[in-house]
PDB file with SEQRES, HELIX, SHEET and CRYST1 records, atoms N, CA, C and O in Angstrom:
SEQRES   1 A   48  MET ALA ALA CYS PHE ASP THR LEU ASN ALA GLY ILE VAL          
SEQRES   2 A   48  THR LYS ASP LEU VAL ASN LEU MET GLU GLY VAL GLU ALA          
SEQRES   3 A   48  LYS ALA VAL ASN SER ALA ASP PHE ILE LYS ALA ILE ARG          
SEQRES   4 A   48  ALA ASN LEU GLU LYS ARG LEU GLY CYS                          
HELIX    1 AA1 ALA A    2  ALA A   10  1                                   9    
HELIX    2 AA2 LYS A   15  LEU A   20  5                                   6    
HELIX    3 AA3 SER A   31  ARG A   45  1                                  15    
SHEET    1 AA1 2 ILE A  12  THR A  14  0                                        
SHEET    2 AA1 2 LYS A  27  VAL A  29  1                                        
CRYST1    1.000    1.000    1.000  90.00  90.00  90.00 P 1           1          
ATOM      1  N   MET A   1       0.884  -1.138   0.013  1.00  0.00           N  
ATOM      2  CA  MET A   1      -0.066   0.027  -0.032  1.00  0.00           C  
ATOM      3  C   MET A   1       0.830   1.286  -0.035  1.00  0.00           C  
ATOM      4  O   MET A   1       0.482   2.253  -0.712  1.00  0.00           O  
ATOM      5  N   ALA A   2       2.033   1.318   0.731  1.00  0.00           N  
ATOM      6  CA  ALA A   2       2.762   2.367   0.894  1.00  0.00           C  
ATOM      7  C   ALA A   2       3.406   2.700  -0.530  1.00  0.00           C  
ATOM      8  O   ALA A   2       3.465   3.860  -0.939  1.00  0.00           O  
ATOM      9  N   ALA A   3       3.837   1.721  -1.182  1.00  0.00           N  
ATOM     10  CA  ALA A   3       4.389   2.016  -2.497  1.00  0.00           C  
ATOM     11  C   ALA A   3       3.416   2.708  -3.428  1.00  0.00           C  
ATOM     12  O   ALA A   3       3.821   3.576  -4.200  1.00  0.00           O  
ATOM     13  N   CYS A   4       2.170   2.356  -3.377  1.00  0.00           N  
ATOM     14  CA  CYS A   4       1.060   2.957  -4.093  1.00  0.00           C  
ATOM     15  C   CYS A   4       1.012   4.300  -3.766  1.00  0.00           C  
ATOM     16  O   CYS A   4       0.928   5.114  -4.686  1.00  0.00           O  
ATOM     17  N   PHE A   5       1.055   4.702  -2.534  1.00  0.00           N  
ATOM     18  CA  PHE A   5       1.018   6.093  -2.071  1.00  0.00           C  
ATOM     19  C   PHE A   5       2.206   6.931  -2.447  1.00  0.00           C  
ATOM     20  O   PHE A   5       2.067   8.096  -2.818  1.00  0.00           O  
ATOM     21  N   ASP A   6       3.504   6.274  -2.341  1.00  0.00           N  
ATOM     22  CA  ASP A   6       4.563   6.855  -2.938  1.00  0.00           C  
ATOM     23  C   ASP A   6       4.467   7.306  -4.322  1.00  0.00           C  
ATOM     24  O   ASP A   6       4.918   8.393  -4.682  1.00  0.00           O  
ATOM     25  N   THR A   7       3.859   6.446  -5.135  1.00  0.00           N  
ATOM     26  CA  THR A   7       3.661   6.716  -6.611  1.00  0.00           C  
ATOM     27  C   THR A   7       2.744   7.881  -6.744  1.00  0.00           C  
ATOM     28  O   THR A   7       3.048   8.852  -7.437  1.00  0.00           O  
ATOM     29  N   LEU A   8       1.656   7.797  -6.106  1.00  0.00           N  
ATOM     30  CA  LEU A   8       0.630   9.036  -6.196  1.00  0.00           C  
ATOM     31  C   LEU A   8       1.180  10.183  -5.692  1.00  0.00           C  
ATOM     32  O   LEU A   8       1.006  11.223  -6.326  1.00  0.00           O  
ATOM     33  N   ASN A   9       1.930  10.200  -4.483  1.00  0.00           N  
ATOM     34  CA  ASN A   9       2.552  11.474  -4.074  1.00  0.00           C  
ATOM     35  C   ASN A   9       3.714  11.992  -4.874  1.00  0.00           C  
ATOM     36  O   ASN A   9       4.181  13.110  -4.657  1.00  0.00           O  
ATOM     37  N   ALA A  10       4.197  11.158  -5.828  1.00  0.00           N  
ATOM     38  CA  ALA A  10       5.270  11.597  -6.722  1.00  0.00           C  
ATOM     39  C   ALA A  10       4.405  12.308  -7.961  1.00  0.00           C  
ATOM     40  O   ALA A  10       5.025  12.987  -8.780  1.00  0.00           O  
ATOM     41  N   GLY A  11       3.198  12.167  -8.062  1.00  0.00           N  
ATOM     42  CA  GLY A  11       2.461  12.711  -9.072  1.00  0.00           C  
ATOM     43  C   GLY A  11       2.209  11.764 -10.279  1.00  0.00           C  
ATOM     44  O   GLY A  11       1.583  12.153 -11.265  1.00  0.00           O  
ATOM     45  N   ILE A  12       2.695  10.565 -10.175  1.00  0.00           N  
ATOM     46  CA  ILE A  12       2.456   9.572 -11.270  1.00  0.00           C  
ATOM     47  C   ILE A  12       1.089   8.961 -11.097  1.00  0.00           C  
ATOM     48  O   ILE A  12       0.887   8.307 -10.074  1.00  0.00           O  
ATOM     49  N   VAL A  13       0.178   9.098 -11.941  1.00  0.00           N  
ATOM     50  CA  VAL A  13      -1.223   8.755 -11.950  1.00  0.00           C  
ATOM     51  C   VAL A  13      -1.738   8.298 -13.412  1.00  0.00           C  
ATOM     52  O   VAL A  13      -1.123   8.608 -14.432  1.00  0.00           O  
ATOM     53  N   THR A  14      -2.803   7.609 -13.419  1.00  0.00           N  
ATOM     54  CA  THR A  14      -3.475   7.355 -14.650  1.00  0.00           C  
ATOM     55  C   THR A  14      -4.252   8.484 -15.104  1.00  0.00           C  
ATOM     56  O   THR A  14      -4.514   9.363 -14.282  1.00  0.00           O  
ATOM     57  N   LYS A  15      -4.654   8.586 -16.282  1.00  0.00           N  
ATOM     58  CA  LYS A  15      -5.401   9.859 -16.836  1.00  0.00           C  
ATOM     59  C   LYS A  15      -6.674  10.186 -15.889  1.00  0.00           C  
ATOM     60  O   LYS A  15      -6.887  11.354 -15.563  1.00  0.00           O  
ATOM     61  N   ASP A  16      -7.465   9.196 -15.480  1.00  0.00           N  
ATOM     62  CA  ASP A  16      -8.564   9.385 -14.737  1.00  0.00           C  
ATOM     63  C   ASP A  16      -8.318   9.962 -13.377  1.00  0.00           C  
ATOM     64  O   ASP A  16      -9.269  10.379 -12.716  1.00  0.00           O  
ATOM     65  N   LEU A  17      -7.140  10.004 -12.944  1.00  0.00           N  
ATOM     66  CA  LEU A  17      -6.845  10.514 -11.539  1.00  0.00           C  
ATOM     67  C   LEU A  17      -6.225  11.914 -11.618  1.00  0.00           C  
ATOM     68  O   LEU A  17      -6.116  12.597 -10.599  1.00  0.00           O  
ATOM     69  N   VAL A  18      -5.839  12.321 -12.751  1.00  0.00           N  
ATOM     70  CA  VAL A  18      -5.011  13.667 -12.869  1.00  0.00           C  
ATOM     71  C   VAL A  18      -5.906  14.818 -12.378  1.00  0.00           C  
ATOM     72  O   VAL A  18      -5.325  15.752 -11.825  1.00  0.00           O  
ATOM     73  N   ASN A  19      -7.274  14.877 -12.511  1.00  0.00           N  
ATOM     74  CA  ASN A  19      -7.964  16.075 -12.001  1.00  0.00           C  
ATOM     75  C   ASN A  19      -8.229  16.017 -10.568  1.00  0.00           C  
ATOM     76  O   ASN A  19      -8.724  16.980  -9.982  1.00  0.00           O  
ATOM     77  N   LEU A  20      -7.881  14.792  -9.904  1.00  0.00           N  
ATOM     78  CA  LEU A  20      -8.177  14.689  -8.431  1.00  0.00           C  
ATOM     79  C   LEU A  20      -7.021  14.909  -7.702  1.00  0.00           C  
ATOM     80  O   LEU A  20      -7.064  14.811  -6.476  1.00  0.00           O  
ATOM     81  N   MET A  21      -5.874  15.226  -8.344  1.00  0.00           N  
ATOM     82  CA  MET A  21      -4.673  15.498  -7.675  1.00  0.00           C  
ATOM     83  C   MET A  21      -4.538  16.909  -7.067  1.00  0.00           C  
ATOM     84  O   MET A  21      -4.772  17.848  -7.828  1.00  0.00           O  
ATOM     85  N   GLU A  22      -4.202  17.170  -5.833  1.00  0.00           N  
ATOM     86  CA  GLU A  22      -4.001  18.401  -5.339  1.00  0.00           C  
ATOM     87  C   GLU A  22      -2.805  18.577  -4.583  1.00  0.00           C  
ATOM     88  O   GLU A  22      -2.566  17.770  -3.684  1.00  0.00           O  
ATOM     89  N   GLY A  23      -1.955  19.596  -4.837  1.00  0.00           N  
ATOM     90  CA  GLY A  23      -0.674  19.838  -4.098  1.00  0.00           C  
ATOM     91  C   GLY A  23       0.490  19.106  -4.807  1.00  0.00           C  
ATOM     92  O   GLY A  23       1.603  19.089  -4.283  1.00  0.00           O  
ATOM     93  N   VAL A  24       0.262  18.533  -5.926  1.00  0.00           N  
ATOM     94  CA  VAL A  24       1.270  17.703  -6.771  1.00  0.00           C  
ATOM     95  C   VAL A  24       1.043  18.021  -8.155  1.00  0.00           C  
ATOM     96  O   VAL A  24      -0.103  18.165  -8.583  1.00  0.00           O  
ATOM     97  N   GLU A  25       2.052  18.140  -8.873  1.00  0.00           N  
ATOM     98  CA  GLU A  25       1.943  18.183 -10.217  1.00  0.00           C  
ATOM     99  C   GLU A  25       1.842  16.852 -10.932  1.00  0.00           C  
ATOM    100  O   GLU A  25       2.817  16.105 -11.010  1.00  0.00           O  
ATOM    101  N   ALA A  26       0.693  16.563 -11.441  1.00  0.00           N  
ATOM    102  CA  ALA A  26       0.421  15.216 -11.755  1.00  0.00           C  
ATOM    103  C   ALA A  26       0.916  14.955 -13.246  1.00  0.00           C  
ATOM    104  O   ALA A  26       0.818  15.816 -14.120  1.00  0.00           O  
ATOM    105  N   LYS A  27       1.426  13.764 -13.446  1.00  0.00           N  
ATOM    106  CA  LYS A  27       1.917  13.194 -14.757  1.00  0.00           C  
ATOM    107  C   LYS A  27       1.081  11.954 -15.042  1.00  0.00           C  
ATOM    108  O   LYS A  27       1.160  10.929 -14.366  1.00  0.00           O  
ATOM    109  N   ALA A  28       0.229  12.126 -16.150  1.00  0.00           N  
ATOM    110  CA  ALA A  28      -0.567  11.003 -16.572  1.00  0.00           C  
ATOM    111  C   ALA A  28       0.197  10.072 -17.248  1.00  0.00           C  
ATOM    112  O   ALA A  28       0.976  10.489 -18.105  1.00  0.00           O  
ATOM    113  N   VAL A  29       0.109   8.755 -16.996  1.00  0.00           N  
ATOM    114  CA  VAL A  29       0.746   7.688 -17.571  1.00  0.00           C  
ATOM    115  C   VAL A  29      -0.277   6.504 -17.935  1.00  0.00           C  
ATOM    116  O   VAL A  29      -1.398   6.530 -17.428  1.00  0.00           O  
ATOM    117  N   ASN A  30       0.032   5.629 -18.669  1.00  0.00           N  
ATOM    118  CA  ASN A  30      -0.958   4.580 -19.014  1.00  0.00           C  
ATOM    119  C   ASN A  30      -0.931   3.633 -17.879  1.00  0.00           C  
ATOM    120  O   ASN A  30      -0.137   3.793 -16.952  1.00  0.00           O  
ATOM    121  N   SER A  31      -1.761   2.667 -17.918  1.00  0.00           N  
ATOM    122  CA  SER A  31      -1.918   1.777 -16.729  1.00  0.00           C  
ATOM    123  C   SER A  31      -0.648   0.831 -16.566  1.00  0.00           C  
ATOM    124  O   SER A  31      -0.216   0.570 -15.443  1.00  0.00           O  
ATOM    125  N   ALA A  32      -0.092   0.349 -17.668  1.00  0.00           N  
ATOM    126  CA  ALA A  32       1.171  -0.301 -17.613  1.00  0.00           C  
ATOM    127  C   ALA A  32       2.347   0.437 -16.926  1.00  0.00           C  
ATOM    128  O   ALA A  32       3.056  -0.095 -16.071  1.00  0.00           O  
ATOM    129  N   ASP A  33       2.490   1.665 -17.357  1.00  0.00           N  
ATOM    130  CA  ASP A  33       3.538   2.515 -16.769  1.00  0.00           C  
ATOM    131  C   ASP A  33       3.220   2.826 -15.241  1.00  0.00           C  
ATOM    132  O   ASP A  33       4.137   2.983 -14.435  1.00  0.00           O  
ATOM    133  N   PHE A  34       1.948   2.903 -14.896  1.00  0.00           N  
ATOM    134  CA  PHE A  34       1.540   3.252 -13.491  1.00  0.00           C  
ATOM    135  C   PHE A  34       1.981   1.980 -12.628  1.00  0.00           C  
ATOM    136  O   PHE A  34       2.612   2.100 -11.578  1.00  0.00           O  
ATOM    137  N   ILE A  35       1.621   0.842 -13.124  1.00  0.00           N  
ATOM    138  CA  ILE A  35       2.046  -0.332 -12.342  1.00  0.00           C  
ATOM    139  C   ILE A  35       3.490  -0.510 -12.268  1.00  0.00           C  
ATOM    140  O   ILE A  35       3.965  -1.007 -11.247  1.00  0.00           O  
ATOM    141  N   LYS A  36       4.272  -0.146 -13.275  1.00  0.00           N  
ATOM    142  CA  LYS A  36       5.713  -0.212 -13.334  1.00  0.00           C  
ATOM    143  C   LYS A  36       6.214   0.773 -12.284  1.00  0.00           C  
ATOM    144  O   LYS A  36       7.118   0.462 -11.508  1.00  0.00           O  
ATOM    145  N   ALA A  37       5.665   1.869 -12.271  1.00  0.00           N  
ATOM    146  CA  ALA A  37       6.025   2.948 -11.149  1.00  0.00           C  
ATOM    147  C   ALA A  37       5.882   2.389  -9.750  1.00  0.00           C  
ATOM    148  O   ALA A  37       6.750   2.542  -8.892  1.00  0.00           O  
ATOM    149  N   ILE A  38       4.710   1.712  -9.551  1.00  0.00           N  
ATOM    150  CA  ILE A  38       4.381   1.070  -8.253  1.00  0.00           C  
ATOM    151  C   ILE A  38       5.411   0.016  -7.912  1.00  0.00           C  
ATOM    152  O   ILE A  38       5.907  -0.077  -6.789  1.00  0.00           O  
ATOM    153  N   ARG A  39       5.688  -0.716  -8.856  1.00  0.00           N  
ATOM    154  CA  ARG A  39       6.556  -1.812  -8.669  1.00  0.00           C  
ATOM    155  C   ARG A  39       8.026  -1.310  -8.293  1.00  0.00           C  
ATOM    156  O   ARG A  39       8.728  -1.869  -7.450  1.00  0.00           O  
ATOM    157  N   ALA A  40       8.388  -0.226  -9.000  1.00  0.00           N  
ATOM    158  CA  ALA A  40       9.723   0.334  -8.673  1.00  0.00           C  
ATOM    159  C   ALA A  40       9.833   0.912  -7.205  1.00  0.00           C  
ATOM    160  O   ALA A  40      10.841   0.749  -6.517  1.00  0.00           O  
ATOM    161  N   ASN A  41       8.754   1.577  -6.801  1.00  0.00           N  
ATOM    162  CA  ASN A  41       8.628   2.079  -5.505  1.00  0.00           C  
ATOM    163  C   ASN A  41       8.608   0.970  -4.529  1.00  0.00           C  
ATOM    164  O   ASN A  41       9.251   1.074  -3.485  1.00  0.00           O  
ATOM    165  N   LEU A  42       7.892  -0.118  -4.805  1.00  0.00           N  
ATOM    166  CA  LEU A  42       7.907  -1.327  -3.945  1.00  0.00           C  
ATOM    167  C   LEU A  42       9.212  -1.990  -3.819  1.00  0.00           C  
ATOM    168  O   LEU A  42       9.614  -2.380  -2.723  1.00  0.00           O  
ATOM    169  N   GLU A  43       9.868  -2.126  -4.869  1.00  0.00           N  
ATOM    170  CA  GLU A  43      11.293  -2.680  -4.817  1.00  0.00           C  
ATOM    171  C   GLU A  43      12.247  -1.654  -4.102  1.00  0.00           C  
ATOM    172  O   GLU A  43      13.245  -2.120  -3.553  1.00  0.00           O  
ATOM    173  N   LYS A  44      12.055  -0.460  -4.067  1.00  0.00           N  
ATOM    174  CA  LYS A  44      12.870   0.419  -3.381  1.00  0.00           C  
ATOM    175  C   LYS A  44      12.584   0.387  -1.948  1.00  0.00           C  
ATOM    176  O   LYS A  44      13.535   0.498  -1.174  1.00  0.00           O  
ATOM    177  N   ARG A  45      11.393   0.248  -1.491  1.00  0.00           N  
ATOM    178  CA  ARG A  45      11.075   0.082  -0.033  1.00  0.00           C  
ATOM    179  C   ARG A  45      11.622  -1.285   0.526  1.00  0.00           C  
ATOM    180  O   ARG A  45      12.049  -1.413   1.674  1.00  0.00           O  
ATOM    181  N   LEU A  46      11.560  -2.342  -0.455  1.00  0.00           N  
ATOM    182  CA  LEU A  46      11.993  -3.649   0.066  1.00  0.00           C  
ATOM    183  C   LEU A  46      13.535  -3.839  -0.053  1.00  0.00           C  
ATOM    184  O   LEU A  46      14.071  -4.884   0.315  1.00  0.00           O  
ATOM    185  N   GLY A  47      14.210  -2.822  -0.563  1.00  0.00           N  
ATOM    186  CA  GLY A  47      15.680  -2.820  -0.733  1.00  0.00           C  
ATOM    187  C   GLY A  47      16.057  -3.793  -1.844  1.00  0.00           C  
ATOM    188  O   GLY A  47      17.148  -4.353  -1.737  1.00  0.00           O  
ATOM    189  N   CYS A  48      15.308  -4.053  -2.867  1.00  0.00           N  
ATOM    190  CA  CYS A  48      15.582  -4.916  -4.009  1.00  0.00           C  
ATOM    191  C   CYS A  48      16.605  -4.439  -4.971  1.00  0.00           C  
ATOM    192  O   CYS A  48      16.887  -5.118  -5.959  1.00  0.00           O  
TER     193      CYS A  48                                                      
END                                                                             
């Protein structure tokens, strides 16, 4: 869950979430890239 929040807080979101973001400059990506960003944050948290 924390890796997902890290991704959202970095402003990496899917197109449908861009207008919901406040206080962060949102960057719209496709679903595959969103999942890749979450995975990268999860690996970072796990020290992989």
